[in-house]
All heavy atoms as an XYZ file, in Angstrom:
891
protein
N       7.128     14.901      4.811
C       7.295     16.330      4.713
C       8.584     16.737      5.395
O       8.982     16.150      6.368
C       6.124     17.056      5.359
C       4.854     16.873      4.623
S       3.627     18.017      5.260
C       2.268     17.432      4.309
N       9.132     17.818      4.915
C      10.379     18.313      5.455
C      10.115     19.116      6.720
O       9.020     19.634      6.944
C      11.078     19.176      4.411
C      11.293     18.461      3.087
C      12.150     17.222      3.222
O      13.327     17.349      3.482
O      11.616     16.124      3.096
N      11.138     19.262      7.555
C      11.001     19.930      8.837
C      10.582     21.382      8.740
O       9.905     21.899      9.601
N      10.967     22.093      7.671
C      10.651     23.515      7.578
C       9.317     23.771      6.884
O       8.998     24.899      6.557
C      11.775     24.252      6.852
C      11.996     23.750      5.440
O      11.298     22.812      5.022
O      12.859     24.305      4.748
N       8.506     22.739      6.674
C       7.195     22.910      6.073
C       7.176     22.787      4.572
O       6.124     22.783      3.964
N       8.342     22.693      3.923
C       8.374     22.548      2.477
C       8.153     21.089      2.095
O       8.568     20.183      2.781
C       9.729     22.993      1.922
C       9.951     24.480      2.022
C      11.269     24.877      1.391
O      11.783     24.134      0.535
O      11.779     25.929      1.760
N       7.505     20.902      0.979
C       7.291     19.561      0.448
C       7.839     19.542     -0.971
O       7.478     20.384     -1.782
C       5.784     19.194      0.434
C       5.582     17.824     -0.153
C       5.200     19.276      1.829
N       8.728     18.629     -1.236
C       9.312     18.535     -2.565
C       8.313     17.933     -3.543
O       7.527     17.079     -3.198
C      10.579     17.685     -2.526
C      11.661     18.302     -1.692
N      12.386     19.388     -2.117
C      12.111     18.013     -0.450
C      13.247     19.731     -1.180
N      13.097     18.915     -0.146
N       8.364     18.391     -4.798
C       7.450     17.914     -5.829
C       7.548     16.408     -6.010
O       6.553     15.755     -6.266
C       7.727     18.636     -7.148
N       8.749     15.847     -5.858
C       8.921     14.397     -6.011
C       8.098     13.649     -4.963
O       7.490     12.635     -5.259
C      10.382     13.998     -5.841
C      11.320     14.653     -6.806
C      12.760     14.570     -6.315
O      13.008     14.013     -5.231
O      13.619     15.053     -7.042
N       8.059     14.154     -3.744
C       7.303     13.524     -2.677
C       5.816     13.546     -2.995
O       5.130     12.540     -2.876
C       7.560     14.229     -1.330
O       8.957     14.257     -1.097
C       6.864     13.519     -0.197
N       5.318     14.699     -3.415
C       3.905     14.809     -3.758
C       3.569     13.888     -4.914
O       2.585     13.158     -4.865
C       3.543     16.266     -4.112
C       3.675     17.145     -2.869
C       2.133     16.352     -4.669
C       3.538     18.620     -3.151
N       4.397     13.882     -5.950
C       4.147     13.035     -7.106
C       4.124     11.563     -6.719
O       3.220     10.837     -7.117
C       5.220     13.271     -8.197
O       5.208     14.658     -8.533
C       4.943     12.445     -9.422
N       5.085     11.129     -5.903
C       5.118      9.709     -5.543
C       3.926      9.348     -4.680
O       3.381      8.261     -4.806
C       6.422      9.355     -4.826
O       6.501     10.002     -3.581
N       3.469     10.249     -3.808
C       2.290      9.956     -3.000
C       1.060      9.790     -3.876
O       0.268      8.887     -3.671
C       2.045     11.071     -1.986
C       2.986     11.056     -0.836
C       2.615     12.121      0.148
N       3.696     12.290      1.098
C       3.911     13.380      1.784
N       3.131     14.424      1.627
N       4.904     13.452      2.634
N       0.888     10.675     -4.846
C      -0.273     10.587     -5.724
C      -0.203      9.324     -6.568
O      -1.193      8.625     -6.723
C      -0.392     11.846     -6.605
C      -0.748     13.042     -5.708
C      -1.418     11.657     -7.702
C      -0.699     14.373     -6.408
N       0.986      8.988     -7.085
C       1.115      7.773     -7.887
C       0.863      6.532     -7.039
O       0.198      5.607     -7.473
C       2.511      7.704     -8.504
C       2.723      8.723     -9.593
C       4.166      8.785    -10.061
O       5.023      8.044     -9.538
O       4.423      9.584    -10.963
N       1.358      6.508     -5.793
C       1.189      5.338     -4.940
C      -0.232      5.171     -4.452
O      -0.741      4.067     -4.346
C       2.111      5.435     -3.713
C       3.572      5.302     -4.073
O       3.857      4.834     -5.188
O       4.416      5.669     -3.241
N      -0.908      6.268     -4.118
C      -2.200      6.182     -3.456
C      -3.385      6.525     -4.337
O      -4.510      6.435     -3.892
C      -2.218      7.124     -2.246
C      -1.184      6.743     -1.231
O      -0.880      5.576     -1.075
N      -0.622      7.717     -0.557
N      -3.147      6.938     -5.530
C      -4.249      7.320     -6.388
C      -4.725      8.720     -6.054
O      -4.061      9.466     -5.336
N      -5.905      9.075     -6.523
C      -6.405     10.426     -6.310
C      -6.646     10.721     -4.835
O      -6.963      9.835     -4.065
C      -7.735     10.451     -7.076
C      -7.802      9.194     -7.839
C      -6.776      8.259     -7.307
N      -6.494     11.960     -4.452
C      -6.751     12.389     -3.090
C      -8.256     12.365     -2.847
O      -9.040     12.503     -3.785
C      -6.235     13.814     -2.848
C      -4.786     14.057     -3.208
C      -3.834     12.980     -2.882
N      -3.338     12.982     -1.524
C      -2.758     11.922     -1.000
N      -2.633     10.817     -1.673
N      -2.302     11.951      0.207
N      -8.711     12.235     -1.608
C     -10.139     12.168     -1.316
C     -10.933     13.352     -1.850
O     -12.037     13.179     -2.322
C     -10.200     12.133      0.211
C      -8.855     11.739      0.662
C      -7.896     12.112     -0.424
N     -10.343     14.573     -1.795
C     -11.070     15.725     -2.284
C     -11.266     15.673     -3.798
O     -12.146     16.334     -4.323
C     -10.409     17.034     -1.846
C      -8.961     17.178     -2.230
C      -7.988     16.630     -1.177
O      -8.416     15.930     -0.240
O      -6.794     16.885     -1.307
N     -10.485     14.866     -4.485
C     -10.647     14.699     -5.923
C     -11.653     13.599     -6.238
O     -12.177     13.514     -7.333
C      -9.299     14.361     -6.567
C      -8.278     15.465     -6.431
C      -6.890     15.024     -6.843
O      -6.717     13.855     -7.231
O      -5.975     15.848     -6.772
N     -11.901     12.717     -5.281
C     -12.828     11.606     -5.450
C     -14.253     12.069     -5.190
O     -14.488     13.032     -4.490
C     -12.532     10.493     -4.443
C     -11.352      9.641     -4.842
O     -10.844      9.776     -5.959
O     -10.959      8.833     -4.005
N     -15.196     11.321     -5.710
C     -16.589     11.494     -5.339
C     -16.752     10.824     -3.981
O     -16.555      9.621     -3.853
C     -17.470     10.837     -6.403
C     -18.938     10.903     -6.065
O     -19.303     11.558     -5.069
O     -19.723     10.281     -6.797
N     -17.099     11.593     -2.937
C     -17.164     11.016     -1.591
C     -18.256      9.972     -1.451
O     -18.254      9.191     -0.514
C     -17.350     12.096     -0.488
C     -16.095     12.898     -0.300
C     -18.544     12.961     -0.765
N     -19.189      9.927     -2.375
C     -20.232      8.916     -2.297
C     -19.862      7.681     -3.125
O     -20.698      6.832     -3.366
C     -21.577      9.488     -2.754
O     -21.502      9.848     -4.116
N     -18.604      7.599     -3.535
C     -18.131      6.467     -4.312
C     -18.459      5.151     -3.602
O     -18.229      5.000     -2.413
C     -16.614      6.592     -4.495
C     -15.983      5.428     -5.206
C     -14.467      5.536     -5.220
O     -13.906      6.478     -4.639
O     -13.866      4.654     -5.815
N     -19.006      4.223     -4.340
C     -19.351      2.917     -3.777
C     -18.164      1.979     -3.967
O     -17.627      1.854     -5.068
C     -20.615      2.332     -4.451
C     -20.891      0.933     -3.943
C     -21.805      3.245     -4.207
N     -17.748      1.352     -2.873
C     -16.607      0.448     -2.888
C     -17.069     -0.986     -2.652
O     -18.002     -1.221     -1.883
C     -15.620      0.836     -1.785
C     -15.061      2.249     -1.865
C     -14.302      2.572     -0.595
C     -14.157      2.391     -3.072
N     -16.379     -1.909     -3.320
C     -16.597     -3.332     -3.051
C     -15.593     -3.734     -1.981
O     -14.418     -3.377     -2.059
C     -16.373     -4.163     -4.311
C     -17.383     -3.888     -5.412
C     -17.140     -4.778     -6.608
C     -15.936     -4.246     -7.372
N     -15.651     -4.968     -8.596
N     -16.066     -4.472     -0.979
C     -15.217     -4.901      0.128
C     -15.231     -6.411      0.249
O     -16.271     -7.045      0.102
C     -15.719     -4.301      1.444
C     -15.929     -2.792      1.487
C     -16.600     -2.399      2.795
C     -14.618     -2.075      1.320
N     -14.066     -6.967      0.522
C     -13.915     -8.386      0.833
C     -13.390     -8.436      2.258
O     -12.219     -8.181      2.504
C     -12.947     -9.042     -0.147
C     -12.684    -10.497      0.172
O     -13.014    -11.001      1.247
N     -12.065    -11.192     -0.764
N     -14.284     -8.735      3.193
C     -13.915     -8.754      4.606
C     -13.929    -10.212      5.066
O     -14.990    -10.799      5.241
C     -14.882     -7.911      5.463
C     -14.399     -7.857      6.911
C     -15.041     -6.512      4.887
N     -12.763    -10.774      5.202
C     -12.662    -12.162      5.651
C     -13.434    -13.132      4.782
O     -13.987    -14.112      5.273
N     -13.508    -12.856      3.486
C     -14.214    -13.742      2.559
C     -15.689    -13.422      2.398
O     -16.366    -14.034      1.575
N     -16.221    -12.469      3.151
C     -17.603    -12.005      2.993
C     -17.563    -10.714      2.188
O     -16.693     -9.872      2.404
C     -18.244    -11.745      4.355
S     -18.391    -13.209      5.393
N     -18.499    -10.581      1.271
C     -18.474     -9.440      0.359
C     -19.552     -8.429      0.708
O     -20.689     -8.797      1.015
C     -18.607     -9.915     -1.092
C     -17.419    -10.723     -1.507
C     -17.386    -12.093     -1.309
C     -16.306    -10.105     -2.037
C     -16.263    -12.833     -1.652
C     -15.185    -10.836     -2.390
C     -15.164    -12.191     -2.192
N     -19.162     -7.156      0.658
C     -20.041     -6.043      0.981
C     -19.806     -4.926     -0.027
O     -18.777     -4.897     -0.697
C     -19.707     -5.476      2.373
C     -19.823     -6.458      3.493
C     -18.729     -7.230      3.870
C     -21.011     -6.612      4.181
C     -18.825     -8.135      4.908
C     -21.120     -7.515      5.224
C     -20.027     -8.281      5.589
N     -20.753     -4.009     -0.105
C     -20.535     -2.747     -0.797
C     -20.830     -1.652      0.215
O     -21.708     -1.793      1.072
C     -21.440     -2.569     -2.036
O     -22.803     -2.731     -1.638
C     -21.093     -3.562     -3.121
N     -20.090     -0.574      0.138
C     -20.286      0.546      1.057
C     -19.781      1.820      0.402
O     -18.872      1.785     -0.425
C     -19.531      0.301      2.365
N     -20.384      2.926      0.791
C     -19.914      4.220      0.303
C     -18.675      4.617      1.085
O     -18.577      4.394      2.289
C     -20.999      5.281      0.472
C     -22.184      5.081     -0.440
C     -23.172      6.239     -0.383
N     -23.126      7.046      0.819
C     -24.024      6.983      1.804
N     -25.037      6.150      1.731
N     -23.916      7.758      2.866
N     -17.720      5.200      0.391
C     -16.498      5.696      1.037
C     -16.868      6.651      2.175
O     -16.275      6.630      3.245
C     -15.600      6.398      0.020
C     -14.295      6.912      0.608
C     -13.463      7.658     -0.415
N     -13.124      6.852     -1.559
C     -12.023      6.111     -1.675
N     -11.157      6.071     -0.693
N     -11.795      5.409     -2.763
N     -17.848      7.484      1.950
C     -18.297      8.441      2.965
C     -18.705      7.723      4.253
O     -18.376      8.183      5.357
C     -19.472      9.233      2.405
C     -20.083     10.231      3.351
C     -21.263     10.942      2.717
O     -22.090     10.302      2.043
O     -21.346     12.166      2.908
N     -19.396      6.610      4.143
C     -19.808      5.851      5.328
C     -18.601      5.268      6.049
O     -18.518      5.313      7.281
C     -20.756      4.704      4.945
O     -21.948      5.208      4.410
N     -17.675      4.709      5.298
C     -16.484      4.097      5.901
C     -15.605      5.125      6.600
O     -14.879      4.791      7.537
C     -15.684      3.345      4.839
C     -16.414      2.158      4.207
C     -15.642      1.649      2.999
C     -16.636      1.047      5.215
N     -15.688      6.369      6.175
C     -14.865      7.436      6.759
C     -15.651      8.302      7.745
O     -15.197      9.377      8.135
C     -14.289      8.310      5.644
S     -13.128      7.438      4.584
N     -16.807      7.831      8.176
C     -17.675      8.617      9.052
C     -16.972      9.065     10.334
O     -17.108     10.204     10.769
C     -18.920      7.813      9.410
C     -19.871      8.563     10.300
C     -21.139      7.806     10.554
N     -21.968      8.551     11.484
C     -22.940      8.017     12.160
N     -23.241      6.745     12.012
N     -23.640      8.742     12.995
N     -16.232      8.164     10.960
C     -15.511      8.496     12.185
C     -14.053      8.739     11.816
O     -13.299      7.806     11.553
C     -15.665      7.382     13.224
C     -17.100      7.219     13.656
C     -17.874      6.185     13.157
C     -17.673      8.122     14.529
C     -19.201      6.046     13.533
C     -18.996      7.995     14.916
C     -19.772      6.951     14.407
N     -13.672      9.989     11.781
C     -12.390     10.421     11.217
C     -11.163      9.780     11.859
O     -10.150      9.618     11.214
C     -12.260     11.951     11.314
C     -13.390     12.694     10.626
C     -13.463     12.391      9.158
C     -14.600     13.175      8.520
N     -15.148     12.538      7.359
N     -11.232      9.412     13.132
C     -10.077      8.830     13.813
C     -10.078      7.303     13.806
O      -9.279      6.684     14.498
C     -10.008      9.329     15.265
C      -9.726     10.818     15.334
O      -9.039     11.328     14.429
O     -10.193     11.462     16.289
N     -10.966      6.701     13.023
C     -11.076      5.236     13.014
C     -10.098      4.596     12.021
O      -9.582      5.257     11.118
C     -12.501      4.814     12.652
O     -12.764      5.092     11.282
N      -9.865      3.316     12.218
C      -9.016      2.571     11.300
C      -9.624      2.565      9.888
O      -8.911      2.718      8.898
C      -8.833      1.133     11.786
C      -7.948      0.298     10.876
S      -7.730     -1.397     11.411
C      -9.299     -2.117     10.984
N     -10.946      2.428      9.796
C     -11.593      2.426      8.476
C     -11.403      3.763      7.770
O     -11.133      3.799      6.567
C     -13.087      2.112      8.607
C     -13.435      0.668      8.914
C     -14.928      0.526      9.172
C     -13.005     -0.258      7.784
N     -11.548      4.858      8.504
C     -11.344      6.178      7.892
C      -9.918      6.314      7.387
O      -9.686      6.833      6.290
C     -11.667      7.284      8.890
N      -8.962      5.832      8.160
C      -7.565      5.891      7.718
C      -7.363      5.055      6.463
O      -6.704      5.485      5.513
C      -6.638      5.415      8.827
N      -7.950      3.861      6.440
C      -7.778      2.963      5.286
C      -8.355      3.555      4.006
O      -7.764      3.422      2.945
C      -8.470      1.614      5.551
C      -7.774      0.742      6.548
S      -8.727     -0.758      6.908
C      -8.653     -1.601      5.331
N      -9.518      4.211      4.112
C     -10.233      4.648      2.915
C     -10.142      6.146      2.658
O     -10.815      6.670      1.785
C     -11.687      4.189      2.993
C     -11.796      2.702      2.915
C     -11.984      1.944      4.059
C     -11.654      2.040      1.710
C     -12.047      0.568      4.005
C     -11.711      0.663      1.640
C     -11.913     -0.075      2.782
N      -9.266      6.831      3.369
C      -9.103      8.279      3.200
C      -8.285      8.623      1.959
O      -8.283      9.767      1.526
C      -8.405      8.862      4.424
O      -7.069      8.385      4.480
N      -7.557      7.666      1.432
C      -6.672      7.941      0.307
C      -5.230      8.124      0.742
O      -4.350      8.283     -0.090
N      -4.975      8.103      2.053
C      -3.609      8.284      2.557
C      -2.749      7.049      2.360
O      -1.534      7.140      2.359
C      -3.628      8.636      4.048
C      -4.204      9.998      4.327
C      -4.196     10.284      5.793
N      -5.345      9.596      6.378
C      -5.622      9.563      7.663
N      -4.830     10.150      8.523
N      -6.686      8.939      8.097
N      -3.386      5.881      2.238
C      -2.652      4.629      2.114
C      -3.167      3.856      0.903
O      -4.351      3.926      0.585
C      -2.840      3.760      3.370
C      -2.467      4.460      4.642
C      -3.439      5.000      5.465
C      -1.135      4.603      5.006
C      -3.101      5.655      6.637
C      -0.777      5.259      6.169
C      -1.764      5.784      6.990
N      -2.297      3.101      0.251
C      -2.780      2.270     -0.860
C      -3.670      1.156     -0.317
O      -3.431      0.632      0.767
C      -1.495      1.705     -1.472
C      -0.444      1.864     -0.433
C      -0.856      2.980      0.472
N      -4.719      0.856     -1.058
C      -5.640     -0.207     -0.651
C      -5.183     -1.536     -1.225
O      -4.760     -1.607     -2.382
C      -7.051      0.105     -1.153
C      -7.721      1.332     -0.546
C      -9.012      1.641     -1.283
C      -7.979      1.119      0.936
N      -5.302     -2.591     -0.448
C      -5.040     -3.934     -0.948
C      -6.334     -4.438     -1.545
O      -7.406     -4.290     -0.960
C      -4.578     -4.843      0.188
C      -3.247     -4.420      0.760
C      -2.805     -5.328      1.877
C      -1.482     -4.800      2.413
N      -1.066     -5.470      3.614
N      -6.227     -5.017     -2.741
C      -7.422     -5.497     -3.434
C      -7.270     -6.950     -3.815
O      -6.168     -7.438     -4.050
C      -7.688     -4.645     -4.673
C      -8.021     -3.203     -4.303
C      -8.553     -2.444     -5.468
C      -8.951     -1.048     -5.006
N      -9.574     -0.313     -6.088
N      -8.410     -7.645     -3.899
C      -8.393     -9.042     -4.319
C      -8.413     -9.121     -5.849
O      -8.372     -8.093     -6.534
C      -9.535     -9.834     -3.673
C     -10.924     -9.421     -4.160
O     -11.049     -8.669     -5.153
O     -11.910     -9.876     -3.532
N      -8.473    -10.329     -6.381
C      -8.445    -10.540     -7.834
C      -9.649     -9.931     -8.555
O      -9.621     -9.747     -9.762
C      -8.372    -12.033     -8.156
C      -7.064    -12.649     -7.706
O      -6.080    -11.907     -7.509
O      -7.026    -13.892     -7.543
N     -10.721     -9.631     -7.808
C     -11.934     -9.079     -8.411
C     -12.052     -7.570     -8.196
O     -13.062     -6.964     -8.537
C     -13.172     -9.791     -7.848
C     -13.127    -11.271     -8.109
C     -12.744    -12.151     -7.097
C     -13.424    -11.792     -9.362
C     -12.672    -13.523     -7.336
C     -13.353    -13.154     -9.608
C     -12.976    -14.007     -8.594
O     -12.908    -15.350     -8.833
N     -11.022     -6.974     -7.593
C     -11.008     -5.537     -7.377
C     -11.656     -5.079     -6.086
O     -11.785     -3.880     -5.847
N     -12.067     -6.015     -5.244
C     -12.665     -5.649     -3.953
C     -11.553     -5.311     -2.963
O     -10.502     -5.961     -2.944
C     -13.527     -6.786     -3.414
N     -11.778     -4.303     -2.147
C     -10.811     -3.902     -1.123
C     -10.776     -4.965     -0.027
O     -11.816     -5.367      0.485
C     -11.214     -2.561     -0.522
S     -11.330     -1.237     -1.727
N      -9.569     -5.405      0.302
C      -9.409     -6.460      1.306
C      -9.306     -5.874      2.710
O      -8.549     -4.937      2.950
C      -8.137     -7.265      1.031
C      -8.192     -8.214     -0.144
C      -6.792     -8.738     -0.459
C      -9.142     -9.365      0.141
N     -10.095     -6.445      3.618
C     -10.003     -6.111      5.035
C      -9.867     -7.443      5.763
O     -10.753     -8.291      5.687
C     -11.241     -5.339      5.528
C     -11.400     -4.033      4.751
C     -11.134     -5.071      7.036
C     -12.648     -3.257      5.091
N      -8.767     -7.608      6.460
C      -8.465     -8.871      7.122
C      -9.080     -8.906      8.524
O      -8.395     -8.777      9.532
C      -6.946     -9.081      7.186
C      -6.577    -10.466      7.674
O      -7.424    -11.366      7.616
O      -5.423    -10.642      8.115
N     -10.386     -9.023      8.567
C     -11.142     -9.111      9.814
C     -12.213    -10.180      9.644
O     -12.367    -10.750      8.574
C     -11.815     -7.781     10.185
C     -10.939     -6.559     10.215
C      -9.759     -6.537     11.118
N      -9.939     -6.968     12.473
C      -8.940     -7.392     13.226
N      -7.723     -7.436     12.738
N      -9.146     -7.754     14.455
N     -12.993    -10.404     10.690
C     -14.067    -11.403     10.644
C     -15.253    -10.839      9.866
O     -15.943     -9.937     10.335
C     -14.480    -11.781     12.063
C     -13.373    -12.469     12.829
C     -13.779    -12.738     14.250
C     -12.619    -13.398     14.991
N     -12.915    -13.561     16.426
N     -15.493    -11.400      8.697
C     -16.527    -10.888      7.813
C     -17.928    -10.986      8.369
O     -18.741    -10.089      8.157
N     -18.232    -12.044      9.118
C     -19.591    -12.205      9.620
C     -19.943    -11.139     10.669
O     -21.118    -10.894     10.936
C     -19.820    -13.620     10.169
C     -19.152    -13.907     11.505
C     -19.874    -13.806     12.690
C     -17.822    -14.298     11.582
C     -19.280    -14.077     13.915
C     -17.224    -14.572     12.793
C     -17.956    -14.457     13.957
O     -17.363    -14.722     15.163
N     -18.934    -10.472     11.217
C     -19.184     -9.396     12.181
C     -19.251     -8.026     11.521
O     -19.811     -7.079     12.081
C     -18.082     -9.366     13.245
C     -17.968    -10.595     14.132
C     -16.751    -10.487     15.035
C     -19.232    -10.786     14.955
N     -18.703     -7.908     10.319
C     -18.559     -6.602      9.686
C     -19.907     -5.951      9.388
O     -20.025     -4.730      9.407
C     -17.708     -6.707      8.423
C     -17.257     -5.379      7.895
C     -16.295     -4.643      8.568
C     -17.803     -4.850      6.742
C     -15.875     -3.407      8.094
C     -17.396     -3.617      6.261
C     -16.426     -2.885      6.940
N     -20.932     -6.740      9.149
C     -22.241     -6.145      8.850
C     -22.751     -5.313     10.016
O     -23.419     -4.305      9.824
C     -23.256     -7.199      8.440
C     -23.706     -8.122      9.529
C     -24.670     -9.164      8.960
N     -25.104    -10.066      9.992
C     -26.341    -10.069     10.479
N     -27.245     -9.239     10.003
N     -26.675    -10.914     11.425
N     -22.415     -5.725     11.241
C     -22.811     -4.940     12.407
C     -22.076     -3.598     12.429
O     -22.636     -2.576     12.823
C     -22.540     -5.710     13.704
C     -23.359     -6.975     13.796
C     -22.783     -8.216     13.558
C     -24.714     -6.921     14.107
C     -23.532     -9.382     13.629
C     -25.478     -8.080     14.180
C     -24.880     -9.308     13.942
O     -25.637    -10.460     14.010
N     -20.827     -3.600     11.996
C     -20.046     -2.370     11.914
C     -20.660     -1.442     10.859
O     -20.834     -0.243     11.097
C     -18.562     -2.660     11.580
C     -17.936     -3.627     12.584
C     -17.763     -1.368     11.444
C     -17.915     -3.159     14.008
N     -21.007     -2.000      9.698
C     -21.638     -1.188      8.646
C     -22.966     -0.614      9.124
O     -23.273      0.557      8.862
C     -21.848     -2.009      7.375
C     -20.629     -2.226      6.505
C     -20.994     -3.059      5.287
C     -20.000     -0.917      6.080
N     -23.771     -1.428      9.801
C     -25.043     -0.925     10.336
C     -24.792      0.250     11.279
O     -25.478      1.271     11.214
C     -25.806     -2.029     11.080
C     -26.396     -3.068     10.137
O     -26.528     -2.789      8.929
O     -26.732     -4.171     10.626
N     -23.790      0.110     12.133
C     -23.453      1.174     13.076
C     -23.019      2.444     12.335
O     -23.421      3.549     12.700
C     -22.350      0.704     14.027
C     -21.947      1.745     15.029
C     -22.770      2.038     16.110
C     -20.758      2.440     14.882
C     -22.402      3.008     17.033
C     -20.387      3.415     15.797
C     -21.213      3.695     16.868
O     -20.857      4.659     17.765
N     -22.239      2.282     11.288
C     -21.795      3.440     10.500
C     -22.968      4.153      9.836
O     -22.896      5.341      9.538
C     -20.773      3.012      9.453
C     -19.419      2.563      9.995
C     -18.558      1.990      8.880
C     -18.708      3.706     10.703
N     -24.048      3.420      9.613
C     -25.253      4.007      9.021
C     -26.220      4.506     10.088
O     -27.349      4.885      9.779
C     -25.957      2.987      8.115
C     -25.171      2.672      6.901
N     -24.780      1.394      6.585
C     -24.658      3.469      5.928
C     -24.070      1.413      5.473
N     -23.984      2.662      5.056
N     -25.809      4.482     11.345
C     -26.641      5.009     12.421
C     -27.585      3.997     13.050
O     -28.453      4.368     13.832
N     -27.439      2.736     12.711
C     -28.297      1.696     13.268
C     -27.484      0.848     14.240
O     -26.412      0.371     13.897
C     -28.823      0.787     12.163
C     -29.613      1.498     11.091
C     -29.966      0.568      9.946
O     -30.254     -0.621     10.192
O     -29.924      1.036      8.805
N     -28.008      0.667     15.435
C     -27.345     -0.202     16.389
C     -28.160     -1.488     16.461
O     -29.303     -1.485     16.910
C     -27.233      0.452     17.787
C     -26.609     -0.512     18.773
C     -26.439      1.736     17.702
N     -27.576     -2.556     15.964
C     -28.239     -3.853     15.989
C     -27.419     -4.778     16.879
O     -26.251     -5.032     16.608
C     -28.350     -4.427     14.584
C     -29.278     -3.617     13.694
C     -29.478     -4.275     12.360
C     -30.440     -3.450     11.528
N     -30.625     -4.011     10.201
N     -28.043     -5.255     17.915
C     -27.387     -6.172     18.837
C     -27.617     -7.588     18.329
O     -28.764     -7.999     18.125
C     -27.959     -6.029     20.266
C     -27.935     -4.575     20.734
C     -27.233     -6.960     21.230
C     -26.565     -3.975     20.856
N     -26.545     -8.354     18.115
C     -26.723     -9.739     17.655
C     -27.530    -10.549     18.668
O     -27.332    -10.432     19.888
C     -25.295    -10.278     17.552
C     -24.416     -9.064     17.513
C     -25.141     -8.001     18.256
N     -28.441    -11.366     18.171
C     -29.265    -12.196     19.047
C     -28.446    -13.312     19.696
O     -28.673    -13.673     20.853
C     -30.432    -12.789     18.257
N     -27.487    -13.829     18.973
C     -26.672    -14.940     19.443
C     -25.587    -14.439     20.403
O     -24.826    -13.525     20.069
C     -26.039    -15.636     18.230
C     -25.125    -16.763     18.615
O     -25.588    -17.706     19.278
O     -23.932    -16.673     18.257
N     -25.498    -15.054     21.590
C     -24.536    -14.609     22.595
C     -23.089    -14.738     22.117
O     -22.279    -13.846     22.355
C     -24.712    -15.376     23.900
C     -23.763    -14.880     24.974
C     -23.967    -15.569     26.305
O     -24.806    -16.440     26.447
N     -23.188    -15.176     27.296
N     -22.738    -15.820     21.436
C     -21.350    -15.974     20.986
C     -20.986    -14.913     19.956
O     -19.853    -14.425     19.923
C     -21.096    -17.388     20.451
O     -21.824    -17.617     19.277
N     -21.938    -14.502     19.113
C     -21.695    -13.428     18.149
C     -21.513    -12.102     18.881
O     -20.635    -11.309     18.534
C     -22.842    -13.327     17.125
O     -22.990    -14.589     16.467
C     -22.583    -12.247     16.091
N     -22.334    -11.855     19.914
C     -22.192    -10.631     20.716
C     -20.810    -10.557     21.356
O     -20.149     -9.522     21.324
C     -23.261    -10.561     21.806
C     -24.609    -10.098     21.340
C     -25.518     -9.698     22.487
N     -25.625    -10.686     23.546
C     -26.515    -11.676     23.593
N     -27.376    -11.818     22.608
N     -26.546    -12.507     24.608
N     -20.361    -11.679     21.914
C     -19.047    -11.717     22.559
C     -17.947    -11.471     21.531
O     -17.027    -10.684     21.759
C     -18.832    -13.055     23.301
C     -19.778    -13.117     24.511
C     -17.380    -13.230     23.724
C     -19.866    -14.484     25.163
N     -18.049    -12.114     20.368
C     -17.052    -11.913     19.306
C     -17.021    -10.461     18.839
O     -15.948     -9.900     18.601
C     -17.345    -12.824     18.111
O     -17.177    -14.162     18.468
N     -18.196     -9.854     18.723
C     -18.282     -8.453     18.292
C     -17.641     -7.542     19.338
O     -16.882     -6.634     18.992
C     -19.726     -8.069     18.038
C     -19.982     -6.674     17.474
C     -19.268     -6.482     16.148
C     -21.474     -6.434     17.307
N     -17.917     -7.788     20.603
C     -17.292     -6.990     21.667
C     -15.786     -7.129     21.656
O     -15.053     -6.145     21.839
C     -17.848     -7.404     23.034
C     -19.261     -6.930     23.341
C     -19.785     -7.606     24.608
C     -19.302     -5.426     23.474
N     -15.296     -8.333     21.415
C     -13.851     -8.545     21.338
C     -13.258     -7.821     20.133
O     -12.182     -7.231     20.208
C     -13.526    -10.041     21.253
C     -13.807    -10.782     22.542
C     -13.696    -12.293     22.407
O     -13.582    -12.803     21.269
O     -13.751    -12.969     23.447
N     -13.986     -7.851     19.015
C     -13.490     -7.217     17.786
C     -13.427     -5.700     17.933
O     -12.441     -5.090     17.538
C     -14.413     -7.598     16.615
C     -13.920     -7.173     15.277
C     -12.693     -7.944     14.797
O     -12.407     -9.036     15.303
O     -12.028     -7.432     13.883
N     -14.449     -5.090     18.488
C     -14.451     -3.633     18.596
C     -13.587     -3.150     19.751
O     -13.208     -1.982     19.784
C     -15.874     -3.043     18.694
C     -16.605     -3.554     19.932
C     -16.652     -3.331     17.431
C     -17.954     -2.942     20.140
N     -13.239     -4.050     20.649
C     -12.392     -3.682     21.781
C     -10.919     -3.649     21.447
O     -10.091     -3.316     22.282
N     -10.548     -3.990     20.225
C      -9.137     -4.025     19.810
C      -8.511     -2.674     19.861
O      -8.944     -1.695     19.532
C      -8.980     -4.600     18.405
C      -9.278     -6.047     18.377
C      -9.173     -6.564     16.958
N      -9.205     -7.999     17.024
C      -8.191     -8.786     16.799
N      -7.040     -8.299     16.446
N      -8.296    -10.081     16.892
């Protein structure tokens, strides 16, 4: 955006072409396929954007182009075996891993 608050049409057009439809144009309950470190999940965009200041919300808000694999799943370069705990948390469930090494890995992952 320009300093005086004006936005040129070319800028808006290129953003829409690069990033696809804006979130307000999307169905917020859209189900997305995710490839997280080789583990596959499905999740609603609304769930992934639950915490507005999170990295996931930024990724799936429509502000940035998504990287996709050959099957159309959105790529997230993180530890897939831990991601299910993140999804559970986004759905309001707190599940503590029974295995101590998994708990430690999860704490390290969310502490980033």
